[in-house]
C-alpha positions as CSV (number, residue, x, y, z in Angstrom):
1,M,0.0,0.0,0.0
2,E,2.9,2.4,0.7
3,N,4.2,1.9,-2.9
4,L,0.7,2.8,-4.2
5,T,0.9,6.2,-2.6
6,T,4.4,7.0,-3.9
7,N,4.2,5.6,-7.4
8,N,2.0,8.5,-8.6
9,K,3.0,11.9,-7.3
10,V,1.9,15.3,-8.6
11,F,2.7,18.8,-7.4
12,L,0.9,21.8,-9.0
13,M,0.9,25.5,-8.2
14,G,-1.1,28.0,-10.1
15,T,-4.3,30.1,-10.5
16,V,-7.8,28.8,-10.3
17,K,-9.4,29.2,-13.8
18,T,-13.0,28.1,-13.1
19,E,-15.3,27.8,-10.1
20,P,-15.5,24.3,-8.7
21,A,-18.5,22.4,-10.1
22,F,-20.1,19.4,-8.4
23,S,-18.9,16.2,-10.0
24,H,-20.2,13.2,-8.1
25,E,-20.7,11.7,-4.7
26,M,-19.3,8.5,-3.2
27,Y,-20.1,7.0,0.2
28,G,-21.6,10.3,1.2
29,E,-18.5,12.3,0.2
30,G,-18.9,15.0,-2.5
31,F,-16.3,15.7,-5.1
32,Y,-15.8,18.9,-7.2
33,D,-14.0,19.6,-10.4
34,F,-12.2,22.9,-11.4
35,F,-9.4,23.9,-13.8
36,L,-6.0,25.2,-12.7
37,S,-3.8,27.4,-14.8
38,V,-0.2,26.5,-14.3
39,P,2.5,28.7,-15.9
40,R,5.3,27.4,-18.1
41,L,8.8,28.9,-18.3
42,S,7.9,30.1,-21.8
43,G,5.2,32.3,-20.5
44,Q,2.4,30.1,-21.8
45,E,0.1,28.1,-19.5
46,D,-1.3,24.7,-19.1
47,V,-4.9,24.5,-18.0
48,I,-5.2,21.3,-16.0
49,P,-8.4,19.6,-14.7
50,V,-8.4,19.0,-10.9
51,T,-10.8,16.9,-8.7
52,V,-11.1,17.6,-5.0
53,S,-13.1,16.2,-2.1
54,E,-15.4,18.6,-0.2
55,R,-13.6,17.6,2.9
56,L,-10.4,19.2,1.8
57,I,-12.0,22.6,0.9
58,K,-11.4,24.7,4.0
59,D,-11.5,28.1,2.2
60,P,-13.7,28.9,-0.8
61,I,-12.0,28.2,-4.1
62,K,-12.6,31.2,-6.3
63,V,-11.5,32.2,-9.8
64,G,-8.2,34.0,-9.5
65,C,-7.1,32.3,-6.2
66,K,-3.6,31.0,-6.0
67,V,-3.3,27.4,-4.9
68,A,-0.6,24.7,-4.4
69,L,-1.5,21.1,-4.1
70,D,-0.2,17.5,-3.9
71,G,-2.1,14.8,-5.7
72,Q,-2.1,12.0,-8.2
73,F,-2.7,11.9,-11.9
74,R,-5.8,9.8,-12.3
75,S,-7.9,8.4,-15.2
76,Y,-11.6,7.5,-15.2
77,N,-14.4,6.4,-17.5
78,K,-16.7,8.8,-19.2
79,L,-19.4,7.8,-21.8
80,V,-19.1,10.2,-24.8
81,D,-21.2,9.6,-27.9
82,G,-21.9,6.1,-26.8
83,R,-18.2,5.2,-26.3
84,S,-16.1,5.0,-23.2
85,K,-13.3,7.6,-23.2
86,L,-10.3,7.9,-21.0
87,M,-10.6,11.2,-19.0
88,L,-7.7,12.6,-17.0
89,T,-7.6,14.7,-13.8
90,V,-5.4,15.5,-10.9
91,F,-6.9,14.1,-7.7
92,V,-6.0,16.3,-4.8
93,R,-4.6,14.6,-1.7
94,D,-3.8,17.9,0.1
95,F,-3.5,21.6,-0.3
96,L,-0.2,23.2,0.5
97,E,1.1,26.7,1.3
98,Y,1.5,28.7,-1.8
99,D,5.0,29.9,-2.5
100,E,5.7,30.7,-6.1
101,N,9.5,30.6,-5.4
102,S,9.5,27.2,-3.7
103,Q,9.8,24.8,-6.6
104,N,8.8,23.8,-10.1
105,P,5.0,24.6,-10.3
106,N,4.3,21.5,-12.4
107,S,6.0,18.3,-11.5
108,V,5.0,14.6,-11.8
109,E,6.7,11.3,-10.9
110,L,5.2,8.0,-12.0
111,N,6.2,4.4,-11.6
112,G,4.2,2.2,-13.9
113,F,4.1,-0.3,-16.8
114,V,4.1,0.3,-20.5
115,C,0.8,-1.2,-21.6
116,K,0.7,-0.3,-25.3
117,E,3.4,-0.5,-27.9
118,P,5.1,2.9,-28.1
119,I,4.4,5.0,-31.2
120,Y,7.5,6.8,-32.6
121,R,7.2,9.6,-35.2
122,T,8.8,12.8,-36.3
123,T,7.3,16.2,-36.9
124,P,7.5,18.1,-40.2
125,F,10.5,20.0,-38.5
126,N,12.2,16.6,-37.9
127,R,11.6,16.6,-34.2
128,E,11.4,13.1,-32.7
129,I,8.4,12.2,-30.6
130,C,7.2,9.0,-28.9
131,D,3.8,8.3,-27.4
132,I,3.6,6.0,-24.4
133,L,0.6,4.7,-22.5
134,L,1.6,3.9,-18.9
135,A,-0.5,1.8,-16.5
136,V,0.1,3.0,-12.9
137,N,-1.2,0.7,-10.1
138,R,-3.8,2.1,-7.6
139,S,-5.3,0.5,-4.5
140,Y,-8.2,-1.9,-4.7
141,N,-6.8,-3.6,-7.8
142,K,-7.3,-0.6,-10.0
143,S,-4.9,1.1,-12.4
144,D,-4.6,4.6,-13.9
145,Y,-3.8,4.8,-17.6
146,I,-1.6,7.9,-18.3
147,P,-0.7,9.1,-21.8
148,C,2.9,10.2,-21.9
149,I,5.0,11.9,-24.6
150,A,8.8,11.8,-24.9
151,W,11.0,14.0,-27.1
152,G,14.4,13.8,-28.7
153,R,16.8,11.2,-27.1
154,N,14.0,10.2,-24.7
155,A,11.8,9.4,-27.7
156,R,14.4,7.2,-29.3
157,F,15.0,5.4,-26.0
158,A,11.3,4.9,-25.3
159,H,10.6,3.6,-28.8
160,D,12.4,0.3,-28.0
161,V,10.7,-0.2,-24.6
162,A,8.6,-3.4,-24.7
163,V,5.0,-3.7,-23.5
164,G,5.0,-4.8,-19.9
165,T,8.3,-3.0,-19.0
166,N,8.3,-1.3,-15.6
167,V,9.5,2.3,-15.9
168,T,9.7,5.5,-13.9
169,V,9.1,8.8,-15.6
170,I,9.5,12.4,-14.4
171,G,7.9,15.4,-16.2
172,R,5.0,17.8,-16.2
173,I,1.4,17.7,-17.2
174,Q,0.6,19.6,-20.3
175,S,-2.6,20.6,-22.0
176,R,-2.7,20.8,-25.8
177,E,-5.3,21.7,-28.4
178,Y,-5.7,19.5,-31.5
179,N,-8.1,19.2,-34.4
180,K,-10.3,16.1,-34.5
181,K,-11.7,15.3,-37.9
182,L,-15.3,14.1,-37.7
183,E,-17.6,13.1,-40.5
184,D,-19.0,16.5,-41.2
185,R,-16.7,18.9,-39.3
186,I,-13.4,19.5,-37.6
187,E,-13.7,19.8,-33.8
188,V,-11.1,21.5,-31.6
189,R,-10.3,19.3,-28.6
190,V,-7.9,19.4,-25.6
191,A,-5.5,16.6,-24.8
192,Y,-3.8,16.1,-21.5
193,E,-0.6,14.2,-21.2
194,L,2.6,13.9,-19.2
195,S,5.6,15.5,-21.1
196,I,8.6,13.4,-20.1
197,S,11.8,15.0,-19.1
198,K,13.4,11.7,-17.7
199,I,12.6,8.0,-18.2
200,D,14.3,5.0,-16.6
201,V,13.7,1.3,-16.9
202,I,13.2,-0.5,-13.6
203,G,12.5,-4.0,-15.0
204,R,12.4,-5.4,-18.5
205,A,9.3,-7.1,-19.7
206,D,11.2,-10.4,-19.9
207,E,12.7,-10.2,-16.4
208,S,10.1,-12.0,-14.2
209,A,12.0,-11.2,-11.1
210,A,11.7,-7.5,-11.8
211,T,8.0,-7.6,-12.8
212,T,6.1,-10.2,-10.8
213,N,2.5,-11.1,-11.3
214,D,1.6,-9.1,-8.2
215,E,3.3,-6.0,-9.5
216,K,2.0,-6.0,-13.0
217,P,-1.5,-4.5,-13.7
218,K,-3.8,-7.5,-14.2
219,D,-5.5,-5.8,-17.2
220,V,-2.6,-4.7,-19.4
221,E,-4.0,-6.7,-22.3
222,K,-7.2,-4.6,-22.3
223,T,-5.4,-1.5,-23.4
224,E,-4.4,-2.7,-26.8
225,D,-7.5,-1.2,-28.5
226,V,-6.6,2.3,-27.4
227,E,-6.6,4.6,-30.4
228,S,-4.1,7.4,-29.6
229,V,-2.9,9.9,-27.1
230,E,-5.3,12.5,-28.5
231,D,-8.4,10.2,-28.5
232,V,-8.0,7.4,-26.0
233,E,-10.6,4.7,-25.3
234,N,-10.5,3.8,-21.6
235,P,-10.0,0.3,-20.2
236,E,-13.2,-0.7,-18.4
237,N,-11.9,-1.1,-14.8
238,T,-10.9,2.5,-13.9
239,E,-13.1,4.7,-11.8
240,K,-13.1,8.4,-11.2
241,T,-12.2,8.2,-7.5
242,E,-12.0,5.8,-4.6
């Protein structure tokens, strides 16, 4: 259980972009969603979805408020146009004191398993990119499925990582608009993913001692029908919150 609280760590610090909206209730506990604007070094911003329990909201969360939080990058099911989609959110574990000079305002550390063959490609400007879908174990035999993207040397390295390999990744959550071509129109959508700054292999897929049956997500094979980082279908066993 201790590993399950340390294999998925997120720190965010930014400005509240939207008022919290009621999301759902579980065992009498209400949960709310809002968006947090987190600055990049370039001056741009990532607008990141956040989910928080009513029990953690001690002061009103208003648009324009500055907040810092510890949490986990989570995935859950949502039915969209009759299909189950993988939705992503940062699940708040605790609010922290806000200090814009304290540390990187957007940092993520994950320990998980590659659950879909990495997709390597290059941009028109010859920049190397590799998409990875990472299964991160959660308590109660659940897993979160996190789309990750690697660049340059990390992309070349990730391209050769086999499905089932246990890896650790460090990076930041980014939001990115893209155009989705539908039958009669082009729709602008937003993708959320972890942009990798560092990736390390903990255990190869063929090293049974490094990835035991207890460690591997039991449903890795269910993720093979995932379409892409931009438009991901969700494995059926994930829930929004515990």
